[in-house]
N, C-alpha and C positions, 0 to 999 in steps of 0.2 A: 125578637130581633129589632123591632121598631123602638122598644124601650132602650136598648143598648145604644142605638144610633142617637136617640135624643140625649142621652147622658153625655155621650162623646161630644155632641154639638154644644151642650151647655158648657162643658170644660173648655172647649176651643174658644167660644165667645169670651168666657172669663179670662182666659190666658191672653187673648188679644187686647182686652181692656187693660190688663196689668202692664202689658208691653207698651201700649200707647201712653199709659199713665207714667211709666218709668221714663219713656222717651221725653215726655213733657218736663219731668223733673230735671233730667239731664240737660235739656236745652236751656232751662232757666238757670241751672247752675253754671253752664258755660258762659252765659252773659255776665253773671256775677264774677266769675274767675277772670274773665277778660278785663273787666274794670279794675279788679284787684291787681292784676298783673301790670296794667298801665301805671297804677299808683306805685307799685314796687319799683318799676323802672325809674320813675321820677325820684324816688327816695335814694336809690342806688347811685344816680348821677350826683345828687347832692353829697352823698357820702364820699364818692371818689374825689369830688372837688374839694371837700374838706380835708381829706387825707393829703392831697397834693399841697394844700396850704399848711401842712404840718400839724393839723388838728387830730384829736382822737374821737372817733364816733362814739356816741352815747350808748350805754348798754341796752336801754329801752329800744333804741333804733335797731341795734343788731339783733335783739330778741325778736322784734316784729319781722325783720327780713327773713330770719330763720323759719318763723311760723308760716309766713307766706310761701316760702320755697317748699316747705313740707306739704302744705295744702295743695299746691299746684301738682306736686308729684302724686298725691293721692287721687286727685281728679283724673290725671292721665291713666292711672290704673283702673279706675271705674270704667272709663270709656273703653279701654281695651277688653275688660271683662264683659261689658255689655255686648260688644260686637262679637265676642267669641262664643258666649253662651246663649244669648237670646235670639240670635238671628240664625241659629241652626234648625233646619226642618226635621220633623220626625221625632222630636223629643220634647213634647208639649208639657207634660206633667212637671218635669224639673224646671222648665222655663218659667212656669207660673211662680214657683217658689223663689227662683233667682230674681225674677223681675220685682217681686215684693221686697226682697232683701236690698236690691240696688236702689230701689225707690226710697227706702228708709235711710240708707246711707247718704243718698243725694240730698234728702231733706235736712239731715243733720249738718252736712257740709255747707248748705246755703246759709244756715244760721251762723256757722263759724265764719264764713266769708264776710257776711254782713258785720259780724262783730269786729273783724280785723280791719274792714274798711272804715269803721267808725274810729279805730285807734290809729289810723295811718296818717293823721294830720300832725306834723311836727313843726313847732316854731323854730327849733334849733336841733340839727342832727348830730353836731359834734362840738367839743369843747377844746380850748387850748390845753397843751400838755404841761404838767407841772410835776416832774418826777422828783423823788427824794434826792437831795443834793449829794448825799454820801451814804454808802453802805459798806461797813467794815467787811474785810475778807479774812479768811483764816491765814495765820502767819506762823512762822517759826523763828526762834532766836537767830540773830546773825552775829558773826564774830569777825572782826577785822575788816569791816566794810564801811567804816565811818567816812573815810575819805571819798568813796564813790557816792555815798549818800549825800555828802556835802556838794559834790559835783552836780548831782541831780537837782539839789535844792537851788543852786545858783542858775542852772539852766531854766528852772521854772520861772525865775525872776527875769529871765532874758527873753523879751518878746520877739527877738530876731531869729530865734532857733526854729520853733514850730514843730519839727519832727526830730526825735532823738532816738538813736539806735543803741541798745545795750547788747553787747555780744560777748561770748565767752564759751568755753567748752561745757559740755553737759555735766551737770552735777556741781558746777562751780558756785552756785548760790544765787543765780539771777532771779528766780522766783521768790526766794526769801528776801532778797534785796528790794524787789518792787513791792512786795506785800508790806514790808516795813515802811517803805517810802509812801505807799498808799495810806496806810493806817495812821502814821505819825505826822507826816508833813501835809498831805493833802486834806486830811480831816480838818485842819485848821485854816485851810485856804478858803476863807469865806467869800472871796471875790469870785469864786467859781459857781456856776449854776448847777453843774452836775459833774461827777467823777465816775468814770465807767471802767471796770476792770473785767477784761475778757481773757479766759484761759483758752488759748488757741493751740495747745500743745499737740492735739491730735490731727493737725492739718485740716482744720475746719474749712469748709467751702464758703462762698459768698453768702448763700442762702442761710446757712446756720448762724453765721456771724451777724447778719442782718437781723435775724430773729432774736439773738441774744441782746443786741444793742436795743432793739425795739422793746423787748421785755423790761430792760433797765430804764427805758424812757417812759414806760407805761403805755406804750402803743399796743394795740390789740394784736394778739397772736393769730387772729382769724383774718388777717390781711390777705385777701385772695388775689392781689394784684401780681403782676409779673415782677421779675427781679428788678427791672428798670423802674417800675412804678414804686416799689418798696424803697429803692435807692433815692428816688426823688422825694419821697416822704421823709426819710431820715435826713436827707440833706437840708430840707427846709426847716425841720425842727432844730437840728444841731447848729445850723447857720445863724440862728437867733440866740444862741447860748454861748456862754463862756465855759468851755468844757476841757477836761483832761481825759483822754482815752488811752488806757494802758492795754496793749495786746501782748500777752505773755506766751512764750513758747512758739513763736512764729517759725514754721519750718518750711514754708513755701511762699514765694513772692505773692503778695496780695495787692490788687489795685484798689486803693481806698476809695477812689471815685466810683467804682463799680458797686462798692458796699453802700455808698451814700454818705461818706464821712468827708466833710470839707477840709481841705488842707489849710492849717492855720495861717492866717496872714500876719504880717507885721503889726504889733501893738493890738492884737486881737485877744490877748490874755488866754489863748487856747494852746493846748500842746497835745501831741501824740507821742507816746512812748512805746516802743516795740522792743521786745527781748527775743533774741535768737541765738542759736549756736553758730550761725553762719554770717560772717561779716558782710559778704556780698549781698545778702538780703537787705541789710541796712541801706546800702547804696541803691539797690533796685527799688526800694520803697521810699526813696527821697529823703533819707535822714540828713539833716544839716549838721548834726554833731554826732559822733560816735564815741561811746565809752566802753572800754574793754574791762571786763571783770576778770581779774587775774586770780590764780590759785593763792591760797593763804600763805603768808610768810611763816617762818618757823614758830615764833611765839604764839601767833593766833591759832596755828594748826595744833600746837601742843595743848593749848588751853581747851580748844573744842574737843580734842580727843580725851583729855583727862576728865573733863566735866561729864562727858558721855559715859566713859567706862567707870568712873569713880576714882577721885583723887586718893581716897583712903586705900583703895585696893592697890593702885599703882605704887604708892609710897610704902606698902606693907613689906616689900622685899627689894633689895637692890637689883636682884636678877630680873624681876618683873619690870622694873623701871628701864633697865637696859634694853630689854626686848620691846618694850613699848616705844622707846625712842626709834628703834629700827623700823617698826611698823609705821610710825608717823612719817618717817622719811620715805618709806615705800608708797605711801598714799600721795606723796607729792603735793600736799597742801589742798587736795580736793575734798571739800566738805562732805560730799556724798559718800566717798570711800572712808573718810575718817570716822563718820558716824556709824556706818555699817560695820567696820572692823571693830570699833570700840564696843558696839552692842554685842557683837559675836563673842567678845572676851570678857564682858562685864562680870560674869560669874565664875571666871577661871582664877583660882586662888594660889596656883603653884607656879614657880618659875618654869618648870618643865612643860606645862601646858602652854605657856606663852612662847617658849622656844619652839615648840611643835607648830604653833601658829605661824611663826616666822618662816619655818621650813615650808609650810603649805603656800605661804604668800610668794616664796621664791620659786616654787615648782609649778603650782596649779592653784591660783587664788580662788577659782570657782569652787573648790572643795570646802572652803571656809563657809560656815552657815550664813546664809543671807547675801553673800556677795554676788552670786550669779543672778538672783532675782532682783535685788535692790541696787546693784551697781552696774554689772556688766550688761544686763538686758536693757536697762534704760539708756545706757551709753551707746548701745548698738544702733539706736535710731540715727545717730550721726553718720554711721557707716551705710545704713540702708538708704539714706537720703542722697547719697552721692549719685550723680546723674548717669553713670555708666559703669560697666564691669571693668574697664581699663583703670579707672580711678580706684575702684575697690581692690584690684590686684596691686596697685601701687601702694595703697594703704596697708594691705596685708604684708607686703615685703618688708616693711619696717620691723615686723615681729621677728625677723631672722637675725636681728642684731641685739646685742646685750642692752639691758635696761640703761637708759640715760646716755646712750652712745650718740656722739655728734656725727652726723653723716653729711658729706659734701655732695652737692648736686652732681658733680662729675661721676662720683662712685655710683650713685643711685642710677644715673642715666645709663651707665654701662651695664649694670646688673639688670635693669629693666629691659634693656635691649637684648642682653643674653638670654633672658627668660621668655623673650617674645612678646613682652607687654607692650612695648613701643611700636611693634611691627617693624617693617623694613624702612630704610630711609636712604635717600639718594644725596640729600643736602645736609651737611653737618650742622650748618647754622639752624636749619629748620628743626633738626633733632634736638639741638640745645634749647631752642625756643619752646618746643613742645614739652620737654622735660621741666623747664622752668614754669610753664603754664600749669602743668599737672601739680607741681609742688605748691603753686599759688592757690589752686582750688582746694587742696588738702589743708593748707594753712588757714584759708578763709572758713573752712568747715570746722575748724578748731580740732582737727585730728593730728596735726603736727605744729610745732613752733619754729619760726625762723630765728636761729640763734644770733646771727649777725648779717651784715650786708655782704659778706664774702661767699655766700652760697651754702652755709652750714645750716642744717636743720636737726630737730630732735623731736622724738615722740614721747609724750608724757607717760610715766610708768603705768598708770592705771588704764590709759587708752591702749598702750601696748598689750597689757593683759587682756583687755577686751578683744583686740584684734586677734591675738593668739587663740583666744577661746573661740572665736568665730572660725579661725582656720582649722580648729579641731572639731568642727561641726557642733558648735555650742556645747562642747564638753562631751559629746557622744563618743568621739574617738580621741582618747587622751593624748596619744603619742603620734598622731597623724603628722603634726609638725613638732619635731623633737628639737627644742632649742635649749642648749646648755652651754652658753658662751661664758668664758671667764668664771667657771665654777670650780676650778681646781681638779678636774677629772683626770685620773691617770689611766683609766681603762675605757676602751670603746664600749658603746652600748651592747646589750645582749642581742641574741639572734632575733627574738620576738620584736624588739624595737626596730631593727633593720627591716624586718619583713613587712611591718605595718606602716612605715613612715613614707610620706611623700616628700618631706624635706627634713634634712638633718643639718643642724648648725652647731658645730662642736669646736668653734674657734677659740683661741686664747686659753687653751687648757695645757695639760701635761701628758697627753696621750703619746705613747711611743710605739705601740703595737696595734695593728689593725687586724680584723679577722681574715682568715684565709680566703673565703669565697662566700660572702654574705648573700642571701637571696633577697633581692629588693625589687620586686616586680613593678612597684609603683613609685619608686624613688625618682624625683625630678631634679632635686638640688642637693648637693653635698658640699658643705663648707668645713674645711679642716684647717683654715688659716691660723698661723702663729702657734701651732703645736711644734715648738722648736726642737723637741726631742724626737720627732717622727722623722726617721732616716730612710725607711724602706717601705715600699708598697708591695704586698705579696703578689706573686705572679697571677694568681686566680682571683684577685680582688674585684676586678671589673667584669667578671665573667657572667654575672647575673643581675645586671642593671640595665635592662633594655630601654627604660624610659629616661635615663639620666640626660638632662640638658645643660646643667650647670655644675661645674666642678671647680672648686676654689682651693688651691694648695699653697696659697700665698704665704711666704716666710716660713715654710717648713724646711726641714734639713734633708729632703730627699735628693739623692745623687743621680737617680735614674728613674725613668718611667718603665713599667713592665710592658712586655709586648701586648698584654691583654688590653691595653688602652685602646687598641684598634677595634675592640668589641663595642665601644660606645658610639655607634654609628649615628645616634640621634643628638650627640653633644653639640651645643651651640656656643657655649661659654666655657673657656679653659683659662684659669688664672694660675700662672706659675712664677709670678713675680717674687724675687728674693729667695728662690730656692737655690740649691747647690748643684743643679744639673750641669753636667759636662757635655752632654750631647742629647740630641733628640732622636727617639727611635723612628725607624722607617714606618712602623705601623701607625704613626700619628697621621700619615697621609690618608688613612682610611676614613678619617673624620670629615667626610665631604660636606657635612652641614655646618661645620664650625664657622661661626661668624666673628668671634672675639678670641684672640690669642694674646695673652699677656706674658711677656718675658722680660720686663724691665728688671734691672738689678740682678740679672743672672750672670754674675761677673765671671763665673767659671765656664760658661757656655762657649765651646770652641769648635763644635762639630755639628753640622746639619747635613743630612744625607741629600745628595743631588735629587732634584725633582720633588722633594717633600713640599717645599713652599708652593710650587706650581700646583700640586695636587689639592691644596686648600683653596679651591676656586671660589668659595662662598664667603671668604674672609671680608669683613667690612672694617674691622679694627685690628691692627697689629702693632704691639708695643714692644720695643726692643732698645730702650735706653740703658746705657751701662750694661751692655749685653754683647752678643756676637757682633764682631766688627769687620770680619774678613770677606767683605763683599767684593766680587770681581767686576770690573768695569769693562772687561774685554775677554778674549779667549785665553790669554796668558795668566799664569799665576794660579794659586790655590784659593779655595773658598767657593761660596755659592755665587753663581752669576746673577747679576742684578736683573737679568732678563726674567728670572723667575718672579721677582717682585712685580715687574712690569706686566706680567701675565695675569696678575690678580685684578681682573676687570671690575670687580665690585668694591675694591678697596677704597675707603673714604677717610680713614684716619691712620696715619703712620707715625710712630715714634721710632727713630733709628739711630744707630751708632755707626759712624764711618771712620775708617782708619787710614785712608789714602786720599790724596788730592784728586786722583782720577775718579774714585767712587763718589767723592763730593761733587765733582763736576757733572758726572753722569746723573746723579740725583737731582741737582739743580736744573738740569736741562730736560729732564723727563716730563713729558706732558701728563703722565698718569701719576707719577710719584710725588713730583713737586707740589701740586695742589693739595695732596693729601697729607703732607708732612706738617705735623703739629709740634713735634719736639725733635731736636737734633743735637746729638753729641758728636763733636769733631775731636777725635782723640789721636794725637800724634800728627798725622798728615804731613809727612816730610815734604818739604818744598813749598809749603803754604806759609807765606810771609805776612799776608794781610787778609782781613775779612771786612768787606764793605757791605753794610746792610742799608737797604735791601738788595742792591744791585748785583752783588756777587752771587747771591743765592738764586738769582734769576727772577724774572717778573712773575713766574708761575707759583712761587712759593709764598702765597699770600696768607696762608693760615698758620704760619710758623709763630708759635707763641712762646716757646722755651728753647734757648740756645745755650749750650755749654761747650766751651773750648778748653781742652786740658792737655797737659803733658806734651808741650812743644817747646823746643829751644829756638825755633825759627819765627814763630808767629810774633809780629811786632805791633801792628796797628789793627785795632778793632774799631772801624769807622761806623758810626751810627748816624744815619741820616733820615730817619723816619721809618714808616712801616708799622706793622701790627705787633711786633715783638713785645712780650709782656715781662719776661724774666731772662736775665743774662747772667751766666755764671762763668767766670774765668778762674781757672785752677791750674797751678803749677805751670805757668807760662813765664819763661825766664826774662823775656824782653818786652812783654805786652804792655800796651798803653791804650787807653780809650780816647778816641778822637770824636769830638762832636761837630757835626756839619752845620749846625745852626738851623735845623729844620723844626718847625712848630708842629709837626704831625707825630710827635713822639707819643708812644703809648706805653713806654717802659714803666713797670710797676715795682720790679724787684731787681736789685743790683747786688751780686755776691761775688766777692773777689777773695780768693784763698791761695796762699803759697806762691804768689808771684813775686819772686825775690828781687827782681830788677826794677819793679815799679817805683818811680820817684814822685810822680804826680797823678792824682786821681783822674782828672779830665783835662785833655788838651783841646785846642780849637783848630779846626781845619783852616788852612791858609785861605784868605779871602773872606773868612767868616768872623774875624776878630772883631769887626765893628758891629756885628749883630748883637745888640744889647736891648734889654727890655726896660731899662731905667737906670737911675743912679742910686747907689747905696753909699752910706757914709764910708768914705775912704776909698771909693773906686766904683768900677762899673758892675752893675748887677746883671748877672747872666742866669737865664732860666733854661737849663739844658733839657731837663726831664720833668715837665710840669705834673705828670701823673705818678711819679715815683713815690711809693709809700714806705719802702724798706731798703736799707743799705747795710751790708755786712762786709767788714774789712778785717781779715785774719791773716796773720803770718806774712806781713809785708814789711820786712826789715828795713827797706830803703825808702819807704814812703815818707816824704817830708811835707807835703802840702796837698790840699784838695784841688787848688786851681792856681793859675798864674798870679803873680803879684799884681795888686791893685784891682783884682777882679773878684767879686763876691758871688758865690753860687747861691741861687735862690731855688729852694724846693718847696713849692707851695702846698704839696700834698704829703710830704714826708711825715711818717708817724713813728717809725722805729729805726734806730741806728745802733749798730754793734761795732765796736773797735777792740781788737785784741792782737797783741804781739806786733804792734806798730810803734816801736820805741822812738823813731825819729819824727813822728808826726806831732808837732808842738802847737799847731794853731788850727782852729776850726773856723775857717773863713766861709761860713755859710749862714743862710737865713732859712729857718724852718719854723713857721708859726704854729703848725699843727703837731710838732714833734712832742710825743708823749713819753718816750723813754730813750735813754742812751745807756746801752749796756757796755761796760768797759771795766778794766782793772783799775782799782783805786790808785795804784802807783802811777799809772799813765795819766789819770785825771789830775793828779796833784802836780804834775810837771808841765801841764798846759800853760801856754803863755797867752795873755790877753792884753789887748790895747785898752787905753783909758776909756775910750768911747764904747768899749764892749762890756761895761760893768752890768748893764741891764741883761745882755745876753748871757753872761756868765751866771748871773743870779737865777735866770730862768732855767738854764741847762742844769744847774746845780740841783734844782728841785726834782728833776726827772732822771737824774743819774742813778743807775742800778748796778752795783758792783758785781763783776763776774767772780765766780768762785774758782 
């Protein structure tokens, strides 16, 4: 028993000695580590200071800092292990071994610490950065881009620009353009210190771009500083250099200052070039010059296609060449599509195969090999980057129209409103502004093109194919949106198509018969416009369309609506313009959600049931120009009482035809209807001898833009004295003449006069306004009656002898187009129109015109723009 105790005591004493020894080693190591840590902190401060000065830390310094950091971490682990294992009571035997082990490790670390301390004296911790001036980037051949390249070259030489924005639709060749510019032009720009090409097509953030620029400059990738510190380092380096930075594929606005890129100053020989699909990003990133990359013209597009597919193949058979030309047109000059389609057909050797490819491109381009992956999916990024679902819905809506169709803003606005895209609106001007804004965003995003300044837009055929592909859930549901406009269809789609579609667009075809009762549980929109042979809608046709919100029967030949129209309780948009309806069914009153009702040019419409209009209490837009005119202004007479119109509390836009002076007066005085009236047809109106604008129509009719007066033997004076009227049509008025009041607030843009047999002079002057003159013209007084007028049409005016009084010259500063037909007595054109670009007239009338000697220049100028009418 005593021997056992003695053995235990010896072990205990030995363990205590090892523990004490281990503790001594650790204390000694702690002192060494503390000294090393202090040295490390000094070196790190020097490194941070050097980086801020735009210098690159030396590799030896970074290696030393890494070793010191690693050693400090190991020391912390030893201390933790010592406290955990050696200080526990009741476990002496293991502690002896552990203390020995820890002592050995501590001894080794002391040697390593002393070694690092000896290596920690640096004369210089960093060097100046000298990156390679130029690194070639992968590139592909470009076709038809020499002019844009020349623009870029000239900009490079212009020190005043600084930031250049290159924009255009996806796949148009911006990357190929910049790669060529980088490799060919910038390679020889020896005045530059560095050229940097960054591919930002994946929406890279600030940190990633900082790292890519840092790599290109030779800065360490182990920069542990904050984003702001990295930016400061990059700024100091680049600010001492003459650089060109190319940012390709920018898809989100990037603050270059946050990255650390200095904005080039005048005469700095520096330039930033950014390429994007979105024009707005160019402005947001401070581009001083913007260059748009357009789709290729025909010759360049054909060259690219034939070189890719193989000229020998295309020329091997006339049928192949014909189909190739169709395919090139369908690609719309987009290089991405041209190359993909050409590659898909490069091995096809028969005309039949090429013809089949054309059929696929017409119906579902995604079915052609490679198109979905290499064309549609990359283009989808433009759609995905739109800021909200409203804009995406607006973009999708373009797919409902045939390829290449020009669409006016007003049409789109009404359809968007009908589908609920625009939401509700109380103010017409605000609705117009919002629609214009949305179109502007889509245009800037390169999803649509503005055709002209008159509000027309168009979607590129390949973009349209992409949008339609998205609408069909990226090809997963082929006929979800079934769009077959102007394809010569004679039969309506089959039952399966009706059952699976959410939108059907079948306009401009030759469909004459519709199915009796199609089951369409998900159908939201049905467009049948311009099927001229469609005369009847089956009684049960609307029985199974519970979701239908948009119905367009524009310019069909239907003579009546079936009672089943009342089943469409969710309908919001109903277009019946140009149909042959003679009456409206009482069941139409069940459409209590209807917001838009279009009845313009329903010339046969003569009967509307009492109470029907009043029932449509949600109407915002009602269009009835050249339509029903038998409105009652009181209790007597036949027709619909105007009180029904006045009961439409939410009506904001009204186009209306009136046939009596009493109805016109009631309309003009109505506080609800007058402000909503945008277009007005005054037809007949017995007893009405003059129209004075704007006073006769009341102070409330401020939104009137279009006025047509027709078929009156009593109307004599149409007095125009200002207001917002934009278009005036006078038709079949026996005694009418236009009287100008001398107001400078004229907004008239279109003047159209047809069949006014008694008109002898185009414009008269109101008494007291004869002296209102804007200057002197050769031979008389120059009068500017309508400064904004862009178009005049004069037809069937057998007594018209002159456009103005003797010695008075009419000046139309904005006039662009003039048409004269069947005006045999008009022998002189006493007018000045410097912007006139066409005069459409009969050759015989032109040849009999009389000119004064001083009019030789005018005659010569007009001769050049004269276009004979057939």
